[in-house]
N, CA, C and O atoms as a Tinker XYZ file with bonds, in Angstrom:
   432  protein
     1  N     72.150000  112.785000    9.321000    73     2
     2  CA    72.404000  114.089000    9.904000    64     1     3
     3  C     73.174000  113.913000   11.208000    63     2     4     5
     4  O     72.789000  113.106000   12.055000    81     3
     5  N     74.249000  114.656000   11.370000    73     3     6
     6  CA    75.034000  114.591000   12.593000    64     5     7
     7  C     74.378000  115.458000   13.653000    63     6     8     9
     8  O     73.918000  116.565000   13.374000    81     7
     9  N     74.343000  114.950000   14.850000    73     7    10
    10  CA    73.743000  115.734000   15.916000    64     9    11
    11  C     74.796000  116.384000   16.801000    63    10    12    13
    12  O     74.470000  117.278000   17.582000    81    11
    13  N     76.048000  115.957000   16.697000    73    11    14
    14  CA    77.086000  116.524000   17.543000    64    13    15
    15  C     78.421000  116.469000   16.820000    63    14    16    17
    16  O     78.758000  115.466000   16.191000    81    15
    17  N     79.178000  117.558000   16.916000    73    15    18
    18  CA    80.501000  117.622000   16.324000    64    17    19
    19  C     81.451000  118.188000   17.362000    63    18    20    21
    20  O     81.125000  119.151000   18.055000    81    19
    21  N     82.615000  117.591000   17.466000    73    19    22
    22  CA    83.631000  118.104000   18.382000    64    21    23
    23  C     84.909000  118.377000   17.603000    63    22    24    25
    24  O     85.422000  117.505000   16.902000    81    23
    25  N     85.405000  119.574000   17.732000    73    23    26
    26  CA    86.662000  119.951000   17.092000    64    25    27
    27  C     87.754000  119.895000   18.144000    63    26    28    29
    28  O     87.626000  120.489000   19.215000    81    27
    29  N     88.814000  119.189000   17.844000    73    27    30
    30  CA    89.901000  119.006000   18.795000    64    29    31
    31  C     91.163000  119.686000   18.279000    63    30    32    33
    32  O     91.534000  119.525000   17.116000    81    31
    33  N     91.815000  120.443000   19.145000    73    31    34
    34  CA    93.080000  121.085000   18.807000    64    33    35
    35  C     94.195000  120.532000   19.687000    63    34    36    37
    36  O     94.933000  121.299000   20.304000    81    35
    37  N     94.324000  119.223000   19.749000    73    35    38
    38  CA    95.379000  118.626000   20.558000    64    37    39
    39  C     96.729000  118.846000   19.881000    63    38    40    41
    40  O     96.797000  119.077000   18.674000    81    39
    41  N     97.768000  118.774000   20.646000    73    39    42
    42  CA    99.121000  118.985000   20.109000    64    41    43
    43  C     99.418000  117.979000   19.005000    63    42    44    45
    44  O     99.846000  118.367000   17.918000    81    43
    45  N     99.199000  116.700000   19.266000    73    43    46
    46  CA    99.519000  115.678000   18.271000    64    45    47
    47  C     98.530000  115.678000   17.115000    63    46    48    49
    48  O     98.907000  115.412000   15.974000    81    47
    49  N     97.269000  115.975000   17.402000    73    47    50
    50  CA    96.274000  116.050000   16.329000    64    49    51
    51  C     96.595000  117.156000   15.343000    63    50    52    53
    52  O     96.517000  116.954000   14.132000    81    51
    53  N     96.957000  118.334000   15.858000    73    51    54
    54  CA    97.320000  119.446000   14.974000    64    53    55
    55  C     98.581000  119.104000   14.180000    63    54    56    57
    56  O     98.650000  119.328000   12.972000    81    55
    57  N     99.568000  118.561000   14.875000    73    55    58
    58  CA   100.825000  118.228000   14.197000    64    57    59
    59  C    100.606000  117.174000   13.114000    63    58    60    61
    60  O    101.145000  117.289000   12.013000    81    59
    61  N     99.814000  116.145000   13.427000    73    59    62
    62  CA    99.577000  115.089000   12.437000    64    61    63
    63  C     98.780000  115.614000   11.246000    63    62    64    65
    64  O     98.977000  115.151000   10.122000    81    63
    65  N     97.890000  116.567000   11.472000    73    63    66
    66  CA    97.056000  117.080000   10.381000    64    65    67
    67  C     97.891000  117.722000    9.274000    63    66    68    69
    68  O     97.431000  117.822000    8.136000    81    67
    69  N     99.098000  118.151000    9.588000    73    67    70
    70  CA    99.974000  118.775000    8.599000    64    69    71
    71  C    100.332000  117.797000    7.476000    63    70    72    73
    72  O    100.548000  118.214000    6.338000    81    71
    73  N    100.394000  116.504000    7.791000    73    71    74
    74  CA   100.772000  115.506000    6.787000    64    73    75
    75  C     99.718000  115.361000    5.689000    63    74    76    77
    76  O    100.046000  114.968000    4.569000    81    75
    77  N     98.457000  115.672000    5.995000    73    75    78
    78  CA    97.408000  115.558000    4.986000    64    77    79
    79  C     97.144000  114.130000    4.557000    63    78    80    81
    80  O     96.859000  113.870000    3.388000    81    79
    81  N     97.238000  113.210000    5.491000    73    79    82
    82  CA    96.999000  111.793000    5.177000    64    81    83
    83  C     96.204000  111.145000    6.295000    63    82    84    85
    84  O     96.075000  111.691000    7.390000    81    83
    85  N     95.673000  109.969000    5.995000    73    83    86
    86  CA    94.893000  109.254000    6.996000    64    85    87
    87  C     95.782000  108.762000    8.129000    63    86    88    89
    88  O     97.000000  108.648000    7.990000    81    87
    89  N     95.147000  108.481000    9.236000    73    87    90
    90  CA    95.831000  108.000000   10.427000    64    89    91
    91  C     96.433000  106.616000   10.185000    63    90    92    93
    92  O     95.811000  105.762000    9.553000    81    91
    93  N     97.642000  106.404000   10.693000    73    91    94
    94  CA    98.285000  105.089000   10.612000    64    93    95
    95  C     97.594000  104.132000   11.578000    63    94    96    97
    96  O     97.306000  104.501000   12.717000    81    95
    97  N     97.329000  102.916000   11.137000    73    95    98
    98  CA    96.673000  101.915000   11.987000    64    97    99
    99  C     97.749000  101.112000   12.721000    63    98   100   101
   100  O     98.012000   99.956000   12.390000    81    99
   101  N     98.369000  101.749000   13.727000    73    99   102
   102  CA    99.496000  101.115000   14.410000    64   101   103
   103  C     99.242000  100.856000   15.882000    63   102   104   105
   104  O    100.079000  100.254000   16.554000    81   103
   105  N     98.097000  101.301000   16.400000    73   103   106
   106  CA    97.758000  101.025000   17.794000    64   105   107
   107  C     96.300000  100.568000   17.858000    63   106   108   109
   108  O     95.539000  100.755000   16.909000    81   107
   109  N     95.922000   99.967000   18.986000    73   107   110
   110  CA    94.529000   99.567000   19.157000    64   109   111
   111  C     93.603000  100.776000   19.144000    63   110   112   113
   112  O     92.482000  100.692000   18.641000    81   111
   113  N     94.058000  101.892000   19.688000    73   111   114
   114  CA    93.237000  103.105000   19.687000    64   113   115
   115  C     92.925000  103.561000   18.268000    63   114   116   117
   116  O     91.814000  104.014000   17.988000    81   115
   117  N     93.895000  103.444000   17.378000    73   115   118
   118  CA    93.692000  103.912000   16.012000    64   117   119
   119  C     92.718000  103.036000   15.233000    63   118   120   121
   120  O     92.111000  103.503000   14.269000    81   119
   121  N     92.556000  101.782000   15.628000    73   119   122
   122  CA    91.654000  100.885000   14.907000    64   121   123
   123  C     90.206000  101.358000   14.957000    63   122   124   125
   124  O     89.402000  100.982000   14.104000    81   123
   125  N     89.875000  102.161000   15.927000    73   123   126
   126  CA    88.525000  102.740000   16.009000    64   125   127
   127  C     88.199000  103.531000   14.746000    63   126   128   129
   128  O     87.032000  103.673000   14.382000    81   127
   129  N     89.222000  104.042000   14.082000    73   127   130
   130  CA    89.039000  104.884000   12.905000    64   129   131
   131  C     89.342000  104.158000   11.590000    63   130   132   133
   132  O     89.365000  104.791000   10.534000    81   131
   133  N     89.570000  102.860000   11.636000    73   131   134
   134  CA    89.926000  102.096000   10.440000    64   133   135
   135  C     88.856000  102.245000    9.365000    63   134   136   137
   136  O     87.697000  101.885000    9.574000    81   135
   137  N     89.252000  102.773000    8.224000    73   135   138
   138  CA    88.355000  103.008000    7.085000    64   137   139
   139  C     87.100000  103.786000    7.500000    63   138   140   141
   140  O     86.032000  103.626000    6.910000    81   139
   141  N     87.250000  104.622000    8.515000    73   139   142
   142  CA    86.104000  105.354000    9.053000    64   141   143
   143  C     86.445000  106.813000    9.332000    63   142   144   145
   144  O     85.838000  107.446000   10.196000    81   143
   145  N     87.423000  107.343000    8.592000    73   143   146
   146  CA    87.757000  108.754000    8.706000    64   145   147
   147  C     88.260000  109.257000    7.356000    63   146   148   149
   148  O     88.600000  108.473000    6.470000    81   147
   149  N     88.299000  110.568000    7.219000    73   147   150
   150  CA    88.688000  111.170000    5.946000    64   149   151
   151  C     89.643000  112.325000    6.205000    63   150   152   153
   152  O     89.799000  112.783000    7.336000    81   151
   153  N     90.276000  112.785000    5.137000    73   151   154
   154  CA    91.163000  113.947000    5.207000    64   153   155
   155  C     90.564000  115.041000    4.317000    63   154   156   157
   156  O     90.340000  114.837000    3.124000    81   155
   157  N     90.313000  116.191000    4.918000    73   155   158
   158  CA    89.797000  117.345000    4.182000    64   157   159
   159  C     90.978000  118.269000    3.925000    63   158   160   161
   160  O     91.457000  118.945000    4.836000    81   159
   161  N     91.445000  118.294000    2.683000    73   159   162
   162  CA    92.679000  118.996000    2.360000    64   161   163
   163  C     92.491000  120.460000    1.983000    63   162   164   165
   164  O     93.475000  121.186000    1.841000    81   163
   165  N     91.260000  120.905000    1.821000    73   163   166
   166  CA    91.015000  122.275000    1.372000    64   165   167
   167  C     90.375000  123.134000    2.448000    63   166   168   169
   168  O     89.520000  123.967000    2.145000    81   167
   169  N     90.774000  122.945000    3.699000    73   167   170
   170  CA    90.153000  123.673000    4.794000    64   169   171
   171  C     90.385000  125.165000    4.639000    63   170   172   173
   172  O     91.522000  125.616000    4.503000    81   171
   173  N     89.280000  125.940000    4.662000    73   171   174
   174  CA    89.364000  127.383000    4.458000    64   173   175
   175  C     89.521000  128.192000    5.721000    63   174   176   177
   176  O     89.686000  129.410000    5.652000    81   175
   177  N     89.474000  127.550000    6.880000    73   175   178
   178  CA    89.763000  128.250000    8.115000    64   177   179
   179  C     88.601000  128.584000    9.021000    63   178   180   181
   180  O     88.816000  128.995000   10.161000    81   179
   181  N     87.358000  128.418000    8.547000    73   179   182
   182  CA    86.206000  128.748000    9.382000    64   181   183
   183  C     85.240000  127.560000    9.406000    63   182   184   185
   184  O     84.452000  127.371000    8.479000    81   183
   185  N     85.312000  126.769000   10.470000    73   183   186
   186  CA    84.478000  125.569000   10.582000    64   185   187
   187  C     82.998000  125.926000   10.608000    63   186   188   189
   188  O     82.178000  125.178000   10.076000    81   187
   189  N     82.643000  127.048000   11.212000    73   187   190
   190  CA    81.238000  127.402000   11.378000    64   189   191
   191  C     80.620000  128.039000   10.141000    63   190   192   193
   192  O     79.410000  128.262000   10.115000    81   191
   193  N     81.414000  128.337000    9.117000    73   191   194
   194  CA    80.887000  128.864000    7.879000    64   193   195
   195  C     80.014000  127.792000    7.225000    63   194   196   197
   196  O     80.442000  126.646000    7.087000    81   195
   197  N     78.804000  128.151000    6.825000    73   195   198
   198  CA    77.839000  127.174000    6.296000    64   197   199
   199  C     78.394000  126.402000    5.093000    63   198   200   201
   200  O     78.278000  125.178000    5.039000    81   199
   201  N     78.981000  127.092000    4.153000    73   199   202
   202  CA    79.508000  126.427000    2.947000    64   201   203
   203  C     80.695000  125.532000    3.295000    63   202   204   205
   204  O     80.809000  124.417000    2.786000    81   203
   205  N     81.573000  126.023000    4.160000    73   203   206
   206  CA    82.722000  125.202000    4.594000    64   205   207
   207  C     82.228000  123.959000    5.331000    63   206   208   209
   208  O     82.741000  122.860000    5.120000    81   207
   209  N     81.236000  124.137000    6.190000    73   207   210
   210  CA    80.658000  123.009000    6.913000    64   209   211
   211  C     80.067000  121.972000    5.979000    63   210   212   213
   212  O     80.215000  120.772000    6.214000    81   211
   213  N     79.396000  122.418000    4.917000    73   211   214
   214  CA    78.824000  121.492000    3.938000    64   213   215
   215  C     79.924000  120.677000    3.251000    63   214   216   217
   216  O     79.774000  119.473000    3.042000    81   215
   217  N     81.024000  121.339000    2.903000    73   215   218
   218  CA    82.132000  120.655000    2.243000    64   217   219
   219  C     82.796000  119.644000    3.171000    63   218   220   221
   220  O     83.156000  118.545000    2.749000    81   219
   221  N     82.957000  120.023000    4.439000    73   219   222
   222  CA    83.547000  119.101000    5.424000    64   221   223
   223  C     82.651000  117.884000    5.600000    63   222   224   225
   224  O     83.135000  116.752000    5.622000    81   223
   225  N     81.340000  118.111000    5.726000    73   223   226
   226  CA    80.394000  117.006000    5.886000    64   225   227
   227  C     80.403000  116.094000    4.678000    63   226   228   229
   228  O     80.301000  114.875000    4.820000    81   227
   229  N     80.521000  116.660000    3.500000    73   227   230
   230  CA    80.585000  115.867000    2.273000    64   229   231
   231  C     81.841000  114.996000    2.270000    63   230   232   233
   232  O     81.789000  113.826000    1.889000    81   231
   233  N     82.958000  115.562000    2.693000    73   231   234
   234  CA    84.217000  114.815000    2.767000    64   233   235
   235  C     84.116000  113.686000    3.791000    63   234   236   237
   236  O     84.597000  112.578000    3.555000    81   235
   237  N     83.491000  113.977000    4.920000    73   235   238
   238  CA    83.354000  113.000000    5.995000    64   237   239
   239  C     82.486000  111.827000    5.586000    63   238   240   241
   240  O     82.800000  110.685000    5.924000    81   239
   241  N     81.414000  112.077000    4.873000    73   239   242
   242  CA    80.495000  110.999000    4.499000    64   241   243
   243  C     79.886000  110.367000    5.740000    63   242   244   245
   244  O     79.343000  111.069000    6.594000    81   243
   245  N     79.973000  109.050000    5.845000    73   243   246
   246  CA    79.427000  108.322000    6.991000    64   245   247
   247  C     80.479000  108.030000    8.049000    63   246   248   249
   248  O     80.238000  107.238000    8.960000    81   247
   249  N     81.642000  108.661000    7.941000    73   247   250
   250  CA    82.743000  108.375000    8.852000    64   249   251
   251  C     82.553000  108.953000   10.246000    63   250   252   253
   252  O     81.598000  109.681000   10.517000    81   251
   253  N     83.489000  108.608000   11.118000    73   251   254
   254  CA    83.470000  109.064000   12.514000    64   253   255
   255  C     84.293000  110.326000   12.723000    63   254   256   257
   256  O     84.079000  111.060000   13.688000    81   255
   257  N     85.231000  110.578000   11.820000    73   255   258
   258  CA    86.141000  111.698000   12.027000    64   257   259
   259  C     86.659000  112.217000   10.694000    63   258   260   261
   260  O     86.723000  111.491000    9.702000    81   259
   261  N     87.025000  113.485000   10.700000    73   259   262
   262  CA    87.660000  114.078000    9.523000    64   261   263
   263  C     88.842000  114.910000   10.003000    63   262   264   265
   264  O     88.734000  115.678000   10.959000    81   263
   265  N     89.961000  114.744000    9.327000    73   263   266
   266  CA    91.169000  115.506000    9.615000    64   265   267
   267  C     91.119000  116.760000    8.752000    63   266   268   269
   268  O     91.043000  116.671000    7.527000    81   267
   269  N     91.161000  117.921000    9.385000    73   267   270
   270  CA    91.243000  119.177000    8.649000    64   269   271
   271  C     92.722000  119.477000    8.474000    63   270   272   273
   272  O     93.409000  119.819000    9.436000    81   271
   273  N     93.216000  119.350000    7.240000    73   271   274
   274  CA    94.648000  119.505000    7.023000    64   273   275
   275  C     95.129000  120.849000    7.552000    63   274   276   277
   276  O     94.505000  121.886000    7.329000    81   275
   277  N     96.251000  120.802000    8.258000    73   275   278
   278  CA    96.892000  121.962000    8.885000    64   277   279
   279  C     96.047000  122.597000    9.989000    63   278   280   281
   280  O     96.239000  123.769000   10.313000    81   279
   281  N     95.119000  121.843000   10.566000    73   279   282
   282  CA    94.257000  122.423000   11.596000    64   281   283
   283  C     93.998000  121.483000   12.766000    63   282   284   285
   284  O     94.309000  121.831000   13.906000    81   283
   285  N     93.445000  120.314000   12.520000    73   283   286
   286  CA    93.096000  119.408000   13.616000    64   285   287
   287  C     92.071000  118.387000   13.171000    63   286   288   289
   288  O     92.017000  118.021000   11.997000    81   287
   289  N     91.265000  117.930000   14.102000    73   287   290
   290  CA    90.341000  116.832000   13.850000    64   289   291
   291  C     88.943000  117.186000   14.325000    63   290   292   293
   292  O     88.770000  117.832000   15.358000    81   291
   293  N     87.956000  116.762000   13.567000    73   291   294
   294  CA    86.564000  116.828000   14.002000    64   293   295
   295  C     86.067000  115.400000   14.148000    63   294   296   297
   296  O     86.177000  114.602000   13.217000    81   295
   297  N     85.524000  115.077000   15.306000    73   295   298
   298  CA    84.842000  113.795000   15.492000    64   297   299
   299  C     83.351000  114.068000   15.573000    63   298   300   301
   300  O     82.924000  115.144000   15.990000    81   299
   301  N     82.572000  113.085000   15.172000    73   299   302
   302  CA    81.121000  113.257000   15.152000    64   301   303
   303  C     80.448000  112.059000   15.804000    63   302   304   305
   304  O     81.036000  110.984000   15.925000    81   303
   305  N     79.215000  112.265000   16.216000    73   303   306
   306  CA    78.398000  111.160000   16.702000    64   305   307
   307  C     76.962000  111.417000   16.307000    63   306   308   309
   308  O     76.578000  112.543000   15.990000    81   307
   309  N     76.187000  110.375000   16.331000    73   307   310
   310  CA    74.778000  110.461000   15.982000    64   309   311
   311  C     73.932000  110.408000   17.244000    63   310   312   313
   312  O     74.400000  109.953000   18.288000    81   311
   313  N     72.729000  110.855000   17.158000    73   311   314
   314  CA    71.703000  110.760000   18.198000    64   313   315
   315  C     72.111000  111.385000   19.532000    63   314   316   317
   316  O     71.681000  110.923000   20.589000    81   315
   317  N     72.931000  112.423000   19.490000    73   315   318
   318  CA    73.222000  113.194000   20.693000    64   317   319
   319  C     74.051000  112.506000   21.755000    63   318   320   321
   320  O     74.053000  112.953000   22.902000    81   319
   321  N     74.750000  111.442000   21.425000    73   319   322
   322  CA    75.564000  110.742000   22.419000    64   321   323
   323  C     76.921000  111.425000   22.512000    63   322   324   325
   324  O     77.882000  111.025000   21.855000    81   323
   325  N     76.979000  112.442000   23.324000    73   323   326
   326  CA    78.176000  113.267000   23.462000    64   325   327
   327  C     79.388000  112.446000   23.864000    63   326   328   329
   328  O     80.495000  112.696000   23.388000    81   327
   329  N     79.187000  111.462000   24.741000    73   327   330
   330  CA    80.321000  110.684000   25.231000    64   329   331
   331  C     81.005000  109.943000   24.088000    63   330   332   333
   332  O     82.214000  109.719000   24.151000    81   331
   333  N     80.276000  109.559000   23.055000    73   331   334
   334  CA    80.865000  108.857000   21.913000    64   333   335
   335  C     81.876000  109.739000   21.202000    63   334   336   337
   336  O     82.988000  109.298000   20.910000    81   335
   337  N     81.504000  110.967000   20.925000    73   335   338
   338  CA    82.414000  111.888000   20.245000    64   337   339
   339  C     83.584000  112.266000   21.143000    63   338   340   341
   340  O     84.704000  112.425000   20.658000    81   339
   341  N     83.348000  112.412000   22.436000    73   339   342
   342  CA    84.430000  112.737000   23.362000    64   341   343
   343  C     85.440000  111.599000   23.441000    63   342   344   345
   344  O     86.647000  111.838000   23.406000    81   343
   345  N     84.956000  110.364000   23.546000    73   343   346
   346  CA    85.868000  109.212000   23.584000    64   345   347
   347  C     86.644000  109.072000   22.287000    63   346   348   349
   348  O     87.817000  108.699000   22.293000    81   347
   349  N     85.989000  109.372000   21.180000    73   347   350
   350  CA    86.686000  109.328000   19.900000    64   349   351
   351  C     87.815000  110.353000   19.879000    63   350   352   353
   352  O     88.882000  110.078000   19.330000    81   351
   353  N     87.603000  111.518000   20.460000    73   351   354
   354  CA    88.662000  112.524000   20.531000    64   353   355
   355  C     89.833000  112.046000   21.378000    63   354   356   357
   356  O     90.989000  112.280000   21.026000    81   355
   357  N     89.547000  111.381000   22.484000    73   355   358
   358  CA    90.604000  110.833000   23.339000    64   357   359
   359  C     91.395000  109.778000   22.558000    63   358   360   361
   360  O     92.625000  109.795000   22.553000    81   359
   361  N     90.681000  108.866000   21.903000    73   359   362
   362  CA    91.356000  107.825000   21.124000    64   361   363
   363  C     92.155000  108.418000   19.977000    63   362   364   365
   364  O     93.231000  107.921000   19.643000    81   363
   365  N     91.632000  109.486000   19.370000    73   363   366
   366  CA    92.349000  110.131000   18.279000    64   365   367
   367  C     93.699000  110.659000   18.755000    63   366   368   369
   368  O     94.717000  110.439000   18.100000    81   367
   369  N     93.710000  111.353000   19.891000    73   367   370
   370  CA    94.951000  111.904000   20.408000    64   369   371
   371  C     95.934000  110.792000   20.743000    63   370   372   373
   372  O     97.132000  110.920000   20.487000    81   371
   373  N     95.438000  109.712000   21.310000    73   371   374
   374  CA    96.299000  108.560000   21.611000    64   373   375
   375  C     96.853000  107.937000   20.334000    63   374   376   377
   376  O     97.955000  107.388000   20.340000    81   375
   377  N     96.103000  108.018000   19.248000    73   375   378
   378  CA    96.524000  107.429000   17.980000    64   377   379
   379  C     97.483000  108.326000   17.220000    63   378   380   381
   380  O     98.400000  107.840000   16.558000    81   379
   381  N     97.276000  109.631000   17.311000    73   379   382
   382  CA    98.108000  110.563000   16.558000    64   381   383
   383  C     99.530000  110.618000   17.096000    63   382   384   385
   384  O    100.476000  110.774000   16.324000    81   383
   385  N     99.693000  110.493000   18.403000    73   383   386
   386  CA   101.026000  110.598000   18.998000    64   385   387
   387  C    102.004000  109.565000   18.431000    63   386   388   389
   388  O    103.072000  109.956000   17.958000    81   387
   389  N    101.685000  108.249000   18.457000    73   387   390
   390  CA   102.646000  107.294000   17.899000    64   389   391
   391  C    102.870000  107.487000   16.403000    63   390   392   393
   392  O    103.932000  107.140000   15.886000    81   391
   393  N    101.872000  108.041000   15.698000    73   391   394
   394  CA   102.034000  108.289000   14.269000    64   393   395
   395  C    103.020000  109.413000   13.994000    63   394   396   397
   396  O    103.493000  109.565000   12.867000    81   395
   397  N    103.332000  110.200000   15.014000    73   395   398
   398  CA   104.289000  111.290000   14.869000    64   397   399
   399  C    105.722000  110.862000   15.184000    63   398   400   401
   400  O    106.668000  111.590000   14.884000    81   399
   401  N    105.880000  109.698000   15.779000    73   399   402
   402  CA   107.198000  109.234000   16.199000    64   401   403
   403  C    107.843000  108.373000   15.123000    63   402   404   405
   404  O    107.128000  107.709000   14.373000    81   403
   405  N    109.153000  108.362000   15.023000    73   403   406
   406  CA   109.823000  107.498000   14.048000    64   405   407
   407  C    109.502000  106.038000   14.329000    63   406   408   409
   408  O    109.337000  105.674000   15.493000    81   407
   409  N    109.409000  105.201000   13.331000    73   407   410
   410  CA   109.616000  105.488000   11.910000    64   409   411
   411  C    108.369000  105.975000   11.187000    63   410   412   413
   412  O    108.432000  106.251000    9.989000    81   411
   413  N    107.235000  106.089000   11.877000    73   411   414
   414  CA   105.987000  106.440000   11.211000    64   413   415
   415  C    105.849000  107.919000   10.937000    63   414   416   417
   416  O    105.128000  108.297000   10.014000    81   415
   417  N    106.503000  108.764000   11.691000    73   415   418
   418  CA   106.288000  110.191000   11.618000    64   417   419
   419  C    107.006000  110.912000   10.497000    63   418   420   421
   420  O    106.984000  112.142000   10.449000    81   419
   421  N    107.637000  110.188000    9.600000    73   419   422
   422  CA   108.313000  110.871000    8.505000    64   421   423
   423  C    107.302000  111.419000    7.518000    63   422   424   425
   424  O    106.232000  110.838000    7.335000    81   423
   425  N    107.628000  112.520000    6.885000    73   423   426
   426  CA   106.731000  113.120000    5.909000    64   425   427
   427  C    106.563000  112.184000    4.724000    63   426   428   429
   428  O    107.511000  111.512000    4.316000    81   427
   429  N    105.335000  112.141000    4.160000    73   427   430
   430  CA   105.083000  111.263000    3.007000    64   429   431
   431  C    105.869000  111.669000    1.791000    63   430   432
   432  O    105.764000  111.028000    0.745000    81   431
């Protein structure tokens, strides 16, 4: 059970979410998410909706983050350690920016 969720609407996070793919492992910051994040491609637009939340959690599994396609990123942490989820959001934004720049930022 997740005890904390943070939704981030950063410029690069939102832009990268449009691609509908996992984060490129091209920086040290991005390695935090290596095989530990998912892409939720059927986002219905309301994170707080109980059914939508269940589907997002199912997609996330045991991962640290989930990309909501065309929306942004949710990072999670266990046992109420808010700083963990906040740092993950910072690292995510640092990771998404280089993934948007050539040659990595081309559409799949």
